[in-house]
N, C-alpha and C positions, 0 to 999 in steps of 0.2 A: 491437669485442672489446677486453677488458681484457688487454693484452699482458702475458705473464708476464715478469717482471723477472729473478726467480731462484726457485730451490727451496731452502729452508733447513731443515736438520735441526733438529728442536725439541729435541735432547739436546745435541748438541756445537756447534751453530751454523754448521757447515760449509754453504757455499753451492754450488749446482750451476747450470750453465747449462741452461736448458730443453732436453730432448732427450737429455742426457747420461746421465740416470738415468730409471728407469721407475717404481721403486716406493719404496724405503726408501734412507736414507743407506748408502753402501757401507761406511763406517767404523764405524758402530754397529750395523748389522744391523737386524733387524725392530723393535727398540725405537726406532729412530731413524726415526720417521714425519716426513714432509715437510710444510713450510708451503709453499703456493703463494702467491708475493708478487708484486705489481704495481707499477708506476710510479704511486704514488698522487698525486704532485705533478702529473703530466701528466693524470691523471684528473680532479683538482680543476679543472684549466684547461679541460677539455673539457665536463665535466658539473657540475651543481649540483642540489640537491635542489628547488629552486624551478622549475627549468626542465626537470627530468627527466620525460620522457614516454614512454609506450610503448603500442601497441595490441596488444601481445601478451598472451596470457591466462596466468595461473599464474606459475611460477618463470621462464619465458622472458621474461617482462617484464624481467627484470634481466640479459638476455643481454650487454649491454655490460660488465657487471661479472663476467662468467664467462669461463673460460678456453677460449673456442671462437670460431672466425671468424665474423664477421657473416653471411657467405654461407653457412655451414654448415647443413645440414639438421638438424632436432631431431625427435625422436620425437613422433608425433601425439597421444598421450594427454595429456589436460589435467592435468599434475601442478603442485601448488601452487594458490596462490589460495584456500586453505582458510580458513573462518571464524575469526575472533577475536571471541568473545562476551564481552561485558561482563555480569558475573554478580553483582548485589548480594546475592542469597542465599548465593552461594558465599563472597563476602567476609564476611558475617555469620557463617556457619558456621565459617570459619577464624579469625575474630577479627582481621581486617585492615581497612585503609581501603577498599581497592578490589581486585577481582579479575577477571581474565580467563581464558577458556579457549580455547586455540588447538587446534582439533580437526583434526589431521592424519590421523585415521582416515578423513577424507573423500576421500583420494587414490585413484587408480583401482584399486590392489590393497589398498587399506585401511590404508596405513601411511606414515609419514614416510620410510621407506626408499626410496619411489619417487623422491624428489628425487635421491638419490645415484645410483640406478640409471638415471634418465633423462640425467644428466649423462655417466655412463660410456658409455651406449650411444651418445649423441651423439659422444662422443670416437671410439668405435669406427667409427661411420659416417664420421666426417671422415677417419680414418686407413685405412680400407678394411679393418678387422679383420672376419672372419666368425664367429669363436667366441669367446664370453665366458663365463668361468666365475665361480663364487662358492661359498663355504661359508656356511652360515647355520643359525640355529635355526629358521628359517621365513620371517620378514618379508622380510629382504634378498634371499632366494631367490625368493620370490613377486613381489617388486618387479622383479627382473631378469627373471624368466620372462615377466611381463606386458609389460614395456616392450620386451623382446627380441622377443617374438612381434608386437608392433605393427609392427616393421620387417623381420621375417623372419631375424633372427640365430639361429645355432644357440647354445643356452644349455645349459651342463653344470653341474648343481648337486650339491653335497655336502652332505648334511644328516643330522644324528644321527637314527637310526632311532626315537628316542624322541620326536621332534617331534609336536605335535598333529596329528591326522588332518586336520582342516580345512586346515592350512597345507600339507601334503603333497599334498592333493587339488587345491589351487590350482596348484602346480607341474605336476601331470599334465594338468590341463585346459589349460593354456597351452602344453603340448608340449614342456616342457624335459625333457632327459634327466637323471632323478633318480638319484642314488646314495645309498641309505640306509646311512650308515656305522654299523656296530655298535660304536660308541665315542662318546667325547664330542664336543662341539662343537669344542673345541681340536684334537683329532686330525683331524676333518674339515677344519678350517682348514688344518692343516700339509699334509695330503695334496693338497688343492685347489691350494695355492700352489706346491708342489713339482712336481706334475704339469703346471701351467699354464706354469711356466717351461721345463720339459722338451719340451712339446709346441708352444709358442709361442702359447697361447691369451692373451687379455687377461684378467687376473684382477681382479674386482671387489672382492675380500676388503676388509672393513672395516679401516681403518688403513693396510693396505699400500698401497692405491691412494690417492695424495693427492687424486684428484678426488672421493673420496666426501665428503670434508669440504666441498669447494667446492659440491657439490650441496646438501648439508644446511644450509649457511649461508643458503641463500635464505629459510628460515623466519624467521630474524632479520630480513632485509630487510623481509619482509611485515609482521611485528609492528611494527616501527619506522615503517613508512610509514602502516599503519593508524591508528597512534597519533598521526600527525602529528609524527613524529620525537621524540616525548616518550616515551622507553622506560620500562617498569615499574622499580621499585625492585629487585625481586628476580624471577628466573625459575626455576622449579623443573621439572626433568626427570628422568626415570628414567635410569639408567646401566648399561650392560652392559660392552661393549668400549671404551666411552669415546668413540666416534666422533661421536655425537649431541651430546653436551655440547661436544665439541671444535668441531663445526660451528657451533652456536649461538654459541660465543665468537668463532670467526672471523668469522662475519657481523656481529656487533657491532662487532669490532675493525676490519674493513674500513671500516665507516661512520664509525667514530671518526677514521681516518686521513683520510677524505675531508671531514671536518668537518661531516657530516650529523647526527650526534648528539653530545652533550656528555659522555656517560658510557656505560659498559657496565654493565648491570644485575649485581647480584651473583648469581651462579649457584649453585644449590643442586642437587646430584646425590643422587638416591635409589636405593639399592641394597636388594635383599632380604637380610634378615639371614642367610640361608642361603648366600648368595653376595655377600660385601661386601668384597673385597680393597682397593677404593679408599678405602672408609670408614676401614679399619684404616691404610692408609698415610697418609691425611690426618691422623688423629688422632696418629699417631706421628711425622709429619715425615719419613716415609720417601721415599727417592729412588725414582723410578719403575725405574730401572736394577736396583735391589736387591730387587725384588719377585719372589716366587716363587708358583707355582700352588698353589692351595688346593682342598680338597674342597668341592663345591657340592651344594645341595639346595634347591629353591624350586619352586613351581608357576608363577613368573613366567619361562616359558622364554626369552622375548625378552631377557631381561637376564642370562641365564647366561653367565659367562666366568670360568674358573678363573684365568686370567691375562689381564686386559683388553689387547687389542692396542694400543689407543690410549691407553694409561695415562699416558704422559708428557704428551700434550696435555690429557688430561681433568684431571690433577692441576694442571697449569698454569692451565687454565680457572678452576678453583675458587680457586686461591691467588691469582692475579692480580687477581681481582675482589672478594677478601675474602668469598667464599662459604663453602660448607660441603658435607660429604658426610653424609648420615644414612641410617641402616639402619631398615627397617621389617619386621615379621613377615609370614609368608604369611596369617595371619589377619587382619592389618590390611589387607592387599592385597585379599583377598577381600571384606571388609566395605565397602572403598572403591568397589567396582564398583557396586553399588546406590546407595550414598550419593551419588556423583558424578552418576550417571544422574538421580537424583531432584532434585537440586539445579540441574542445568544442562541436563538432556536429552541428554547425550553419553555414549553407551555406549562403554566403554574396555575393553580386554583388560587381563588382570592386570598386565603390565609397565608399561602406560600408566596404569592406576589407581594404581599405586605413587607417582605424582607427587602425587596428592592426599593419599595416607597419609603421604608425606614432608612435605608441607606442613603438615599437622596437626602432626607430630611437631617439625618446625622452629619453629612458633610457640610450642607448649608449652615448648620447651627455651630459648626466647629468641634463637634463630637469626635468625628473622623477627620483626620488632616490629610492634605493632598499628597504628602510623601509616603503616606502608609499603603500596604497591601491589604485587600479586603476579600474575604470568602463570603458568599451569600449561600445560605443553606435553604434549598427549595424542598419543602416538605411533602409537597402533594401535587400530583398532575392536574392540569386543567380540565381534562375530561370528568373529573369528580364533580364539577358543578358547571355544566356547559351553559346554562342559562345566564350566569353572571359574565361569562366570557362573551356571549352574544350581545349582551347589553353594553359591551365596551367597544364593540366595532360595527361597522355596517355589514349588511348582508350580501355585498356585491352589486354589480352593476348589470341590468338587464340590457342585452344587445340583440339586435336582429340577426338573422343567419345570413349575413352579407359581408363579405370580406372588406370592401371598401368602407363600409359604415363602421366597421370595427377598428380600421386604421385611423379613421378620423377621431374616433374616441380616444384611441391610444396615443395619437400625435395630434393634438389639437392645434 
């Protein structure tokens, strides 16, 4: 087990002994999300990348670098270990030296959020918690519902009533108690967190629970190890609440502390132009503490956040790596779904396809340079929102049951 040394507020820098705080910095409130820090010097002494071995599949391969006891049981669903595809055609289309696609839509409930939920559920099992809650636009909720069902936990979900039907159906199939909130995601988030504290549930909410970042960081471990610890120059990911890009940064940061990699990739975060508070904050140099909620509108429901909950960590991730935030339109996002699929064979939901659209924009604007290598993080499968995919393509061509007629259509 990677023994937790301290929990540190990403805003004020105050440190707390493990077990003295559960969610966020008491001094800063919800903006003060916590970093889980370890004794890296001791870990260096015990482990090195040349002798690191594990027979465990997926993300639990890195159990020794996660905040859970070696003997603790973990959920049975195989989370992580998703493929990283080398894609020369994608590199050519983007105009960069080399490109990879990390397809996290291959997780059990079809999104990267399974990584966070698997760790949170493992912590619930370790501590004897019976009820875990979450607010989500869909993917985090599905992840918690699925992982929770695999071990028999009671799962309570707060989700905006406007979430895609396919995502809501997932929750019901897994047996979660689903509360369709007739308001925004941000309102659902606040309701969930408040009730969790009052009722004594474990709250999985993004950003609020520091272990969500620890679960998501495993995607960086996998990318680095797959590439033999030679990380890409740039990693591009879509951004909503900011927790995924925060987790990506934390994973690479941990590896840097251990001396397993020589640098952290430049991180480029992509938001929909109808919901881009972090893009604006990055451009203006605004402090996360001073950000205010905005009006939002985008088809990429998985990255909708009027006021990103993990905004301080997200801004830090981009600023510390000399990265950038870019905004893309809904039209660009929809176009990217078939474009990415035809170049790589990876079917992405709108929020995930935004990474491809954002990479294109970043290359055109000079944020990403032609001589650089780029990894795209695809956070969710396209079947999560099939209606958006249908709107981006035609439904096929009707033909008569006649061979000659079909030949004429195929060879005009």
